[in-house]
N, CA, C and O of each residue as an XYZ file, in Angstrom:
544
protein
N      46.968   -123.123   -122.703
C      46.200   -123.952   -123.485
C      46.378   -123.437   -125.027
O      46.552   -122.268   -125.371
N      46.282   -124.759   -126.003
C      46.144   -124.417   -127.196
C      45.053   -124.512   -127.768
O      44.115   -125.021   -127.152
N      44.914   -124.137   -128.847
C      43.696   -123.589   -129.744
C      42.718   -124.732   -129.724
O      41.521   -124.510   -129.546
N      43.163   -125.886   -129.893
C      42.352   -126.801   -129.635
C      41.576   -127.380   -128.563
O      40.691   -128.223   -128.707
N      42.006   -126.820   -127.377
C      41.111   -126.864   -125.890
C      40.622   -125.887   -125.471
O      40.114   -125.784   -124.355
N      40.714   -124.879   -126.442
C      39.684   -123.540   -125.894
C      38.525   -123.471   -127.172
O      37.658   -122.598   -127.136
N      38.591   -124.536   -128.383
C      37.487   -124.532   -129.032
C      35.989   -124.670   -128.776
O      35.673   -125.364   -127.809
N      35.338   -124.293   -129.265
C      33.801   -124.529   -128.862
C      33.450   -125.664   -128.490
O      34.288   -126.528   -128.748
N      32.307   -126.104   -127.851
C      31.935   -127.335   -127.459
C      31.400   -128.221   -128.262
O      30.336   -127.665   -128.533
N      31.403   -129.408   -128.940
C      30.634   -129.913   -129.996
C      29.437   -130.003   -129.766
O      28.982   -129.985   -128.622
N      28.868   -130.092   -130.620
C      27.005   -129.868   -130.785
C      26.440   -131.099   -129.949
O      25.281   -131.014   -129.544
N      27.119   -132.134   -129.693
C      26.636   -133.568   -128.913
C      26.362   -132.612   -127.374
O      25.348   -132.290   -126.756
N      27.950   -132.368   -127.158
C      27.981   -131.728   -125.732
C      27.155   -130.897   -125.354
O      26.773   -130.797   -124.188
N      26.657   -129.978   -126.596
C      25.611   -128.624   -126.263
C      24.177   -129.315   -125.836
O      23.448   -129.019   -124.890
N      24.011   -130.331   -126.840
C      22.722   -131.107   -126.682
C      22.868   -131.988   -125.321
O      21.780   -132.179   -124.777
N      23.458   -132.291   -124.973
C      23.528   -132.997   -123.401
C      23.004   -132.054   -122.481
O      21.979   -132.385   -121.884
N      23.551   -130.845   -122.228
C      23.785   -129.656   -121.422
C      22.299   -129.252   -121.034
O      21.738   -129.217   -119.938
N      21.631   -128.807   -122.985
C      20.450   -128.257   -122.873
C      19.303   -129.258   -122.330
O      18.295   -128.891   -121.726
N      19.602   -130.442   -122.619
C      18.557   -131.475   -122.113
C      19.072   -132.020   -120.514
O      18.192   -132.747   -120.054
N      19.919   -131.910   -119.824
C      20.184   -131.769   -118.697
C      19.363   -130.734   -117.660
O      18.672   -130.866   -116.649
N      19.902   -129.483   -118.605
C      19.217   -128.181   -117.961
C      17.617   -127.889   -118.038
O      17.047   -127.366   -117.081
N      16.908   -128.259   -119.245
C      15.456   -128.890   -119.484
C      15.201   -129.788   -118.259
O      14.288   -129.311   -117.584
N      15.573   -130.639   -117.874
C      15.146   -132.103   -116.659
C      15.402   -131.304   -115.619
O      14.363   -131.342   -114.960
N      16.181   -130.588   -115.065
C      16.435   -129.762   -114.149
C      15.447   -128.887   -113.719
O      14.987   -128.867   -112.577
N      14.999   -127.890   -114.986
C      14.092   -127.073   -114.717
C      12.948   -127.595   -114.459
O      12.312   -127.093   -113.532
N      12.425   -128.630   -115.127
C      11.224   -129.594   -114.809
C      11.110   -130.476   -113.442
O      10.040   -130.893   -112.999
N      12.332   -130.682   -112.871
C      12.255   -131.089   -111.863
C      12.081   -129.765   -110.580
O      11.655   -130.136   -109.486
N      12.343   -128.605   -110.727
C      12.163   -127.279   -110.022
C      10.833   -126.811   -110.400
O      10.279   -126.134   -109.534
N      10.281   -126.978   -111.323
C       9.019   -126.828   -111.187
C       7.659   -128.064   -110.725
O       6.530   -127.937   -110.253
N       8.433   -129.141   -111.125
C       7.577   -130.637   -110.864
C       7.495   -130.433   -108.978
O       6.456   -130.693   -108.371
N       8.515   -130.037   -108.410
C       8.333   -130.019   -106.766
C       7.515   -128.850   -106.352
O       6.696   -129.131   -105.477
N       7.519   -127.519   -106.777
C       6.337   -126.606   -106.685
C       4.818   -126.938   -106.708
O       3.831   -126.599   -106.056
N       5.119   -127.857   -107.888
C       4.127   -128.116   -108.431
C       3.264   -129.172   -107.720
O       2.040   -129.126   -107.841
N       3.937   -130.239   -106.889
C       3.468   -131.001   -105.574
C       3.479   -130.285   -104.259
O       2.820   -130.662   -103.290
N       4.147   -129.386   -104.271
C       3.860   -128.809   -103.006
C       2.536   -128.154   -102.853
O       2.109   -127.856   -101.738
N       1.653   -127.844   -104.316
C       0.654   -127.160   -104.232
C      -0.506   -128.396   -104.124
O      -1.538   -128.292   -103.461
N      -0.066   -129.730   -105.013
C      -1.352   -130.324   -104.840
C      -1.115   -131.134   -103.121
O      -1.965   -131.832   -102.567
N       0.070   -130.832   -102.639
C       0.174   -131.533   -101.210
C      -0.148   -130.367   -100.287
O       0.414   -130.428    -99.194
N      -0.994   -129.242   -100.516
C      -1.813   -128.408    -99.587
C      -1.188   -126.744    -99.646
O      -1.798   -125.776    -99.193
N      -0.350   -126.713   -100.061
C       0.226   -125.387   -100.136
C      -0.824   -124.757   -100.807
O      -1.233   -125.156   -101.898
N      -1.484   -123.367    -99.952
C      -2.177   -122.659   -100.865
C      -2.066   -121.439   -100.657
O      -1.041   -121.143   -100.042
N      -3.006   -120.252   -101.049
C      -2.871   -119.070   -100.939
C      -2.128   -118.430   -101.614
O      -2.057   -119.111   -102.636
N      -1.330   -117.324   -101.797
C      -0.545   -116.588   -102.218
C       0.856   -117.841   -102.265
O       1.529   -118.086   -103.266
N       0.965   -118.280   -101.329
C       2.451   -119.281   -101.975
C       1.790   -120.077   -102.839
O       2.405   -120.289   -103.884
N       0.748   -120.577   -102.736
C       0.196   -121.451   -103.634
C       0.287   -121.186   -105.216
O       0.808   -121.829   -106.127
N      -0.300   -120.200   -105.183
C      -0.455   -119.222   -106.927
C       1.116   -119.075   -107.035
O       1.575   -119.528   -108.084
N       2.159   -118.449   -106.026
C       3.292   -118.633   -106.609
C       3.612   -119.539   -107.274
O       3.811   -119.480   -108.487
N       3.709   -120.510   -106.582
C       3.949   -122.158   -107.000
C       3.640   -122.733   -108.088
O       4.338   -123.527   -108.719
N       2.083   -122.169   -108.467
C       1.949   -122.566   -109.820
C       2.492   -121.861   -110.660
O       2.866   -122.466   -111.665
N       2.699   -120.672   -110.618
C       3.376   -119.901   -111.522
C       4.863   -120.286   -112.062
O       5.414   -120.227   -113.161
N       5.308   -120.779   -110.539
C       6.983   -121.598   -110.746
C       7.106   -122.455   -111.803
O       7.936   -122.473   -112.713
N       5.812   -123.439   -111.475
C       5.378   -124.674   -112.188
C       5.559   -124.104   -113.697
O       6.647   -124.179   -114.268
N       4.668   -123.658   -114.164
C       4.404   -122.851   -115.426
C       5.679   -122.533   -116.391
O       6.091   -123.072   -117.418
N       6.145   -121.378   -115.584
C       7.542   -120.957   -115.726
C       8.589   -122.011   -116.062
O       9.267   -121.864   -117.078
N       8.773   -123.149   -115.204
C       9.702   -124.012   -115.658
C       9.671   -124.700   -116.739
O      10.665   -125.110   -117.339
N       7.801   -124.970   -117.245
C       7.759   -125.768   -118.377
C       8.066   -124.939   -119.372
O       8.571   -125.384   -120.403
N       7.853   -123.854   -119.238
C       7.904   -122.893   -120.751
C       9.587   -122.891   -121.052
O      10.110   -123.042   -122.156
N      10.384   -122.643   -119.552
C      11.601   -122.495   -119.969
C      12.207   -123.633   -120.250
O      13.338   -123.546   -120.728
N      11.642   -124.922   -120.036
C      12.509   -126.301   -120.484
C      11.880   -126.378   -122.141
O      12.501   -126.853   -123.092
N      11.105   -126.043   -122.172
C      10.442   -126.457   -123.791
C      11.545   -125.285   -124.344
O      12.453   -125.814   -124.985
N      11.624   -124.290   -124.270
C      12.742   -123.226   -124.999
C      14.097   -123.537   -124.845
O      14.918   -122.895   -125.500
N      14.515   -124.560   -123.962
C      15.887   -125.257   -123.887
C      15.540   -126.188   -124.928
O      16.483   -126.486   -125.661
N      14.649   -126.619   -125.134
C      15.112   -127.924   -126.187
C      14.777   -127.488   -127.835
O      15.240   -127.905   -128.897
N      13.875   -126.576   -127.548
C      13.202   -126.054   -129.140
C      14.053   -124.892   -129.943
O      14.218   -124.941   -131.162
N      14.573   -123.840   -129.106
C      15.032   -122.926   -129.400
C      16.278   -122.500   -130.084
O      17.041   -122.632   -129.127
N      16.998   -122.101   -131.013
C      18.128   -121.870   -131.352
C      18.655   -120.511   -131.514
O      17.744   -119.803   -131.084
N      19.584   -119.774   -131.881
C      20.287   -119.018   -131.985
C      20.097   -117.881   -130.771
O      20.116   -118.129   -129.565
N      19.946   -116.824   -131.275
C      19.591   -115.764   -130.015
C      18.520   -116.228   -129.088
O      18.708   -116.389   -127.883
N      17.859   -116.351   -129.445
C      16.108   -117.006   -128.489
C      17.046   -118.320   -127.484
O      16.728   -118.442   -126.300
N      17.950   -119.049   -127.958
C      18.245   -120.169   -127.196
C      19.194   -119.151   -125.816
O      19.030   -119.158   -124.596
N      20.004   -118.502   -126.534
C      20.887   -117.771   -125.287
C      20.106   -116.882   -124.851
O      20.691   -116.178   -124.028
N      18.675   -116.478   -125.079
C      17.929   -115.573   -124.238
C      17.567   -116.802   -123.071
O      17.738   -116.738   -121.854
N      17.073   -117.805   -123.790
C      16.200   -118.739   -122.702
C      17.163   -119.201   -121.774
O      16.755   -119.239   -120.614
N      18.418   -119.589   -121.983
C      19.324   -120.285   -121.180
C      19.651   -118.887   -119.844
O      19.330   -119.069   -118.669
N      20.208   -117.791   -120.251
C      20.147   -116.681   -119.292
C      18.857   -116.619   -118.667
O      19.020   -116.521   -117.450
N      17.522   -116.635   -119.017
C      16.371   -116.589   -118.165
C      16.588   -118.045   -117.370
O      16.568   -117.976   -116.141
N      16.737   -118.998   -117.814
C      16.422   -120.229   -117.232
C      17.578   -119.893   -115.975
O      17.030   -119.941   -114.874
N      18.706   -119.641   -115.922
C      19.732   -119.466   -114.992
C      19.341   -118.550   -113.937
O      19.445   -118.752   -112.727
N      18.860   -117.477   -114.545
C      18.277   -116.477   -113.834
C      16.617   -117.013   -112.588
O      16.271   -116.559   -111.498
N      16.115   -117.932   -113.324
C      14.776   -118.301   -112.596
C      15.428   -119.412   -111.739
O      14.926   -119.605   -110.631
N      16.386   -120.092   -112.081
C      16.788   -121.031   -110.657
C      17.804   -120.094   -110.079
O      18.316   -120.701   -109.138
N      18.221   -119.168   -110.168
C      18.542   -118.559   -108.816
C      17.787   -117.469   -107.849
O      18.132   -116.935   -106.795
N      16.245   -117.339   -108.909
C      15.671   -116.149   -108.295
C      14.848   -117.437   -107.069
O      14.776   -117.133   -105.878
N      14.358   -118.655   -107.512
C      14.008   -120.120   -107.054
C      14.742   -120.049   -105.627
O      14.180   -119.879   -104.545
N      15.684   -120.162   -105.782
C      16.909   -120.555   -104.870
C      17.148   -119.383   -103.563
O      17.348   -119.598   -102.368
N      17.073   -118.494   -104.077
C      17.034   -117.011   -103.449
C      16.162   -116.823   -102.815
O      16.461   -116.473   -101.673
N      14.863   -116.912   -103.082
C      13.448   -116.935   -102.762
C      13.450   -117.855   -101.341
O      13.435   -117.460   -100.175
N      13.469   -118.909   -101.756
C      13.847   -120.555   -100.635
C      14.595   -119.872    -99.563
O      14.146   -119.983    -98.423
N      15.844   -119.069    -99.784
C      16.930   -119.215    -98.869
C      16.393   -117.874    -98.134
O      16.756   -117.848    -96.959
N      15.676   -116.835    -98.499
C      14.907   -115.604    -97.857
C      13.868   -116.171    -96.788
O      13.856   -115.885    -95.591
N      12.953   -117.075    -97.492
C      11.613   -117.374    -96.668
C      12.643   -118.466    -95.719
O      11.999   -118.969    -94.799
N      13.418   -118.705    -95.747
C      13.911   -119.579    -94.103
C      14.902   -118.900    -93.417
O      15.668   -119.410    -92.600
N      14.871   -117.440    -93.851
C      15.950   -117.157    -92.862
C      15.362   -115.761    -92.371
O      15.215   -115.632    -91.155
N      15.031   -114.761    -93.164
C      14.294   -113.273    -92.529
C      12.783   -113.671    -93.392
O      11.870   -112.934    -93.021
N      12.515   -114.325    -94.076
C      11.059   -114.370    -94.332
C      10.884   -113.840    -95.814
O      12.028   -113.582    -96.186
N      10.058   -113.575    -96.767
C       9.844   -113.550    -98.018
C       8.069   -113.075    -98.096
O       7.168   -113.870    -97.828
N       7.825   -111.545    -98.542
C       6.364   -111.299    -98.566
C       5.453   -111.794    -97.658
O       4.354   -112.273    -97.937
N       6.085   -111.626    -96.236
C       5.025   -112.094    -95.159
C       5.200   -113.830    -94.844
O       4.578   -114.312    -93.896
N       6.128   -114.743    -95.751
C       5.803   -116.050    -95.696
C       7.469   -116.170    -95.115
O       8.543   -115.622    -95.367
N       6.893   -117.363    -94.079
C       8.652   -117.531    -93.348
C       8.414   -119.039    -93.391
O       7.288   -119.516    -93.247
N       9.668   -119.880    -93.624
C       9.943   -121.323    -94.261
C      11.047   -121.868    -93.075
O      12.031   -121.338    -92.558
N      10.413   -123.138    -92.916
C      11.442   -123.846    -92.397
C      12.100   -125.085    -92.776
O      11.499   -125.799    -93.579
N      13.412   -125.528    -92.268
C      13.711   -126.182    -92.982
C      13.009   -127.744    -93.099
O      12.973   -128.357    -94.166
N      12.516   -128.218    -91.951
C      11.805   -129.466    -92.225
C      10.501   -129.700    -92.942
O       9.820   -130.725    -92.980
N      10.298   -128.481    -93.523
C       9.160   -128.457    -94.395
C       9.228   -129.310    -95.746
O      10.292   -129.536    -96.322
N       7.887   -129.793    -96.223
C       7.793   -130.684    -97.240
C       9.255   -129.924    -98.918
O       9.337   -128.961    -99.680
N      10.145   -131.382    -98.544
C      11.047   -131.006    -99.804
C      12.072   -129.748    -99.851
O      12.755   -129.558   -100.858
N      12.164   -128.765    -98.544
C      12.856   -127.969    -98.554
C      14.458   -128.525    -98.576
O      15.192   -128.070    -99.454
N      14.854   -129.246    -97.867
C      16.246   -129.740    -98.463
C      16.418   -130.254    -99.792
O      17.414   -129.794   -100.349
N      15.790   -131.015   -100.419
C      15.522   -131.241   -101.726
C      15.525   -130.213   -102.619
O      16.362   -130.079   -103.511
N      14.602   -129.477   -102.400
C      14.629   -128.236   -103.384
C      15.893   -127.323   -103.121
O      16.289   -126.447   -103.889
N      16.283   -127.562   -102.291
C      17.759   -126.634   -102.110
C      19.064   -127.165   -103.037
O      19.871   -126.387   -103.546
N      19.119   -128.522   -103.154
C      19.739   -129.326   -103.533
C      19.799   -129.266   -104.985
O      20.726   -128.951   -105.731
N      18.349   -129.718   -105.272
C      18.021   -129.620   -106.987
C      18.123   -128.100   -107.517
O      18.509   -127.869   -108.663
N      17.770   -127.114   -106.653
C      18.001   -125.654   -107.334
C      19.745   -125.490   -107.403
O      20.240   -124.860   -108.338
N      20.503   -126.031   -106.472
C      22.026   -125.980   -106.508
C      22.415   -126.610   -107.790
O      22.918   -125.940   -108.692
N      22.207   -127.801   -107.888
C      22.395   -128.665   -109.165
C      22.346   -127.959   -110.306
O      23.349   -127.880   -111.015
N      21.105   -127.313   -110.660
C      20.437   -126.545   -111.766
C      21.385   -125.288   -111.651
O      22.084   -125.160   -112.656
N      21.499   -124.744   -111.102
C      22.171   -123.403   -111.418
C      24.139   -123.773   -111.723
O      24.931   -123.121   -112.403
N      24.326   -124.778   -111.076
C      25.673   -124.953   -111.673
C      25.325   -125.738   -113.002
O      26.242   -125.258   -113.669
N      24.728   -126.529   -113.819
C      24.379   -126.930   -115.112
C      23.840   -125.787   -115.909
O      24.050   -125.737   -117.121
N      23.137   -124.843   -115.269
C      22.328   -123.748   -116.426
C      23.822   -122.706   -116.285
O      24.146   -121.979   -117.224
N      24.511   -122.759   -115.186
C      26.076   -121.736   -115.736
C      26.740   -122.453   -116.763
O      26.929   -121.944   -117.868
N      27.038   -123.383   -116.526
C      27.269   -124.631   -117.711
C      27.120   -124.288   -119.014
O      27.870   -123.897   -119.908
N      26.015   -124.520   -118.905
C      24.857   -124.828   -120.440
C      25.149   -123.008   -120.472
O      25.972   -122.846   -121.373
N      24.861   -121.882   -119.964
C      24.585   -120.865   -120.333
C      26.035   -120.486   -121.291
O      26.072   -119.991   -122.418
N      27.321   -120.962   -120.296
C      28.709   -120.705   -120.949
C      28.612   -121.414   -122.372
O      28.842   -120.733   -123.371
N      28.369   -122.394   -122.463
C      28.700   -122.966   -123.551
C      27.669   -122.625   -124.467
O      28.116   -122.698   -125.612
N      26.555   -122.306   -124.444
C      25.832   -121.695   -125.487
C      26.402   -120.387   -126.168
O      26.406   -120.068   -127.357
N      26.822   -119.808   -125.194
C      26.919   -118.412   -125.426
C      28.889   -118.586   -126.556
O      29.220   -118.187   -127.672
N      29.503   -119.217   -125.662
C      30.779   -119.377   -126.658
C      30.343   -120.259   -128.069
O      30.760   -120.115   -129.219
N      29.599   -120.978   -127.661
C      29.410   -121.687   -129.116
C      29.034   -120.669   -130.248
O      29.560   -120.580   -131.357
N      27.874   -119.821   -129.662
C      27.548   -118.776   -130.569
C      28.566   -117.887   -131.173
O      28.557   -117.552   -132.358
N      29.539   -117.484   -130.202
C      30.689   -116.578   -130.650
C      31.769   -117.332   -131.763
O      32.300   -116.713   -132.685
N      31.995   -118.873   -131.469
C      32.605   -119.352   -132.394
C      32.170   -119.845   -133.756
O      32.974   -120.229   -134.606
N      30.607   -119.809   -133.957
C      30.030   -119.803   -135.195
C      29.852   -118.817   -136.086
O      29.295   -119.048   -137.159
């Protein structure tokens, strides 16, 4: 590879990735908030509300932060989506905090897909943001 192909991504590409990441974070948070309004309550309902709040905060961070704080926001957002998907997969298999889930429950398949896509996009965004910071 030449030096031009390994150069830092353009500002426009970084901006697109940040917006896509924010939208996927909002989608994950929106799914969890919908489930609360659809009747999920108790401990799981509280955790879902916290998930939605965290998703909104991280999405805003992806759009407005710069520099070191943006690097932190991208890494935290990636970890957030990894934890969201891991929690669902644990609930589907062995249970989590005494909560077990079934594949046929409301929006479970869609949540897995959105989380997986979000993880891929945020992994790319994280690499781009960290590489861009090194190149600057």
